[in-house]
C-alpha positions in Angstrom: 0.0 0.0 0.0 2.0 3.0 -1.3 -0.8 5.4 -2.2 -3.0 8.0 -0.6 -6.1 6.7 1.1 -9.0 9.2 0.9 -11.3 8.9 3.9 -14.8 7.7 3.4 -17.6 8.6 5.8 -17.1 10.6 8.9 -15.3 10.1 12.2 -17.7 8.2 14.6 -18.9 9.9 17.8 -19.4 6.4 19.3 -16.8 3.8 18.5 -17.3 0.3 17.2 -15.9 -1.9 19.9 -14.2 -5.2 19.1 -15.1 -7.0 22.3 -12.4 -9.7 22.4 -9.6 -7.2 22.1 -11.2 -4.2 23.9 -10.4 -2.2 20.8 -12.3 1.0 19.8 -12.6 1.9 16.1 -13.7 5.4 15.2 -13.5 5.4 11.4 -13.8 3.2 8.3 -10.0 3.5 7.8 -9.4 2.2 11.3 -11.8 -0.7 10.6 -10.0 -1.4 7.3 -6.6 -1.3 9.1 -7.9 -3.6 11.8 -9.2 -6.2 9.3 -6.0 -5.9 7.1 -3.7 -6.3 10.1 -5.6 -8.9 12.1 -7.0 -11.4 9.6 -6.7 -14.2 12.1 -9.1 -12.4 14.5 -11.7 -11.3 11.9 -14.5 -13.7 12.2 -17.5 -13.0 14.4 -16.8 -9.2 14.5 -17.5 -8.9 10.8 -20.7 -11.0 11.0 -22.6 -8.7 13.2 -25.6 -6.6 12.3 -24.2 -4.1 14.8 -21.3 -3.4 12.4 -23.7 -2.4 9.6 -25.7 -0.3 12.0 -22.5 1.4 13.2 -21.4 2.1 9.6 -24.7 3.6 8.8 -25.3 5.6 12.0 -21.8 6.7 13.0 -19.9 6.8 9.7 -22.8 8.1 7.6 -22.5 5.4 4.9 -26.0 3.9 4.5 -25.3 2.4 1.1 -22.4 0.4 2.4 -24.4 -0.7 5.4 -27.2 -1.9 3.2 -24.8 -3.9 1.0 -23.4 -5.5 4.1 -26.9 -6.4 5.3 -27.5 -8.1 2.0 -24.3 -10.1 2.3 -25.2 -11.0 5.8 -28.5 -12.4 4.7 -27.3 -14.2 1.6 -23.8 -15.4 2.2 -22.5 -14.5 5.7 -18.8 -15.2 5.5 -16.2 -12.9 7.0 -14.2 -12.7 3.8 -17.2 -11.5 1.8 -17.9 -8.7 4.4 -14.2 -7.7 4.3 -14.3 -7.6 0.5 -17.3 -5.3 0.5 -15.7 -3.0 3.0 -12.4 -2.9 1.2 -14.0 -2.4 -2.2 -16.2 0.5 -1.0 -13.4 2.3 0.8 -10.7 1.7 -1.9 -8.4 0.8 1.0 -6.8 -2.0 -1.0 -6.4 -2.7 -4.7 -8.1 -5.8 -6.2 -5.0 -8.0 -5.9 -4.4 -7.0 -2.2 -8.0 -7.3 -1.4 -8.2 -10.9 -2.8 -5.1 -11.9 -0.9 -6.4 -10.6 2.4 -9.8 -12.2 1.9 -8.2 -15.5 1.1 -6.2 -15.3 4.3 -9.4 -14.6 6.2 -11.1 -17.6 4.6 -8.2 -19.9 5.6 -8.2 -18.7 9.2 -12.0 -19.1 9.5 -11.5 -22.8 8.6 -9.1 -23.3 11.5 -10.5 -24.9 14.7 -11.8 -23.0 17.6 -8.8 -23.8 19.8 -6.3 -22.6 17.2 -8.1 -19.3 16.7 -8.3 -18.9 20.5 -4.5 -19.5 20.8 -4.0 -16.9 18.0 -6.0 -14.4 20.1 -3.6 -15.0 23.0 -0.7 -14.6 20.6 -2.1 -11.3 19.4 -2.2 -10.1 23.0 1.4 -11.3 23.5 2.7 -9.5 20.4 0.8 -6.4 21.4 2.4 -6.3 24.8 -0.7 -7.2 26.7 0.9 -10.0 28.6 -1.7 -10.3 31.4 -4.5 -10.8 28.9 -2.3 -13.3 26.9 -1.5 -15.3 30.1 -5.2 -15.3 31.0 -6.2 -16.7 27.6 -3.4 -19.3 27.6 -4.1 -20.4 31.2 -7.9 -20.6 30.5 -7.1 -22.9 27.6 -4.9 -25.1 29.7 -7.4 -25.2 32.6 -10.2 -26.2 30.2 -7.9 -28.7 28.4 -8.8 -26.7 25.2 -5.8 -27.8 23.2 -5.8 -30.2 20.3 -2.7 -32.1 21.1 0.4 -32.2 23.3 2.3 -29.9 20.9 -0.3 -27.2 21.4 -0.1 -27.7 25.2 3.6 -27.2 25.1 3.2 -24.1 22.9 0.8 -22.7 25.5 3.1 -23.3 28.4 6.1 -21.9 26.5 4.1 -18.7 25.6 3.1 -18.3 29.3 6.7 -18.4 30.2 7.6 -15.9 27.5 4.9 -13.5 28.8 6.2 -13.8 32.4 9.8 -13.2 31.1 8.6 -10.1 29.2 7.2 -8.8 32.5 10.5 -9.5 34.2 9.1 -12.3 36.4 11.9 -14.6 35.6 11.4 -16.9 38.6 7.8 -17.6 37.5 8.8 -17.9 33.8 11.5 -20.5 34.7 9.1 -22.5 36.9 
């Protein structure tokens, strides 16, 4: 992406909140950046009627909201919603849009536990170590891992989180 992006719609007075990440989005460009940067986390957020309502009421884009509602009724897949949003805002060119939508499609085919681990990984990479530890420990407590390899990854990631917070004694144990 090496071109100017013209803003579509207006800046929202009330943000669209991505519940899982406690993230607030105030514009269509922020929404596009979130989808583009977090394809592994874009599943249920994009399949909400609330997103279309927010786009209509807060961003002032009723035609985009209506097209999203049609997609939600006919073919509710995250990659289709993302494609509609990217096409409307001209955030990505056709080739980039197709690549991102394909990545979203592949991630939505992963199992629930793998997506849940990716959410913890997102927190870890974003420096939100307490949230990452909570996600990883919840998965371990619920035995929500597919195999021993995933269990070892969860334990390793917990150790990395504690080490990043300088709790070396806990990370080592």
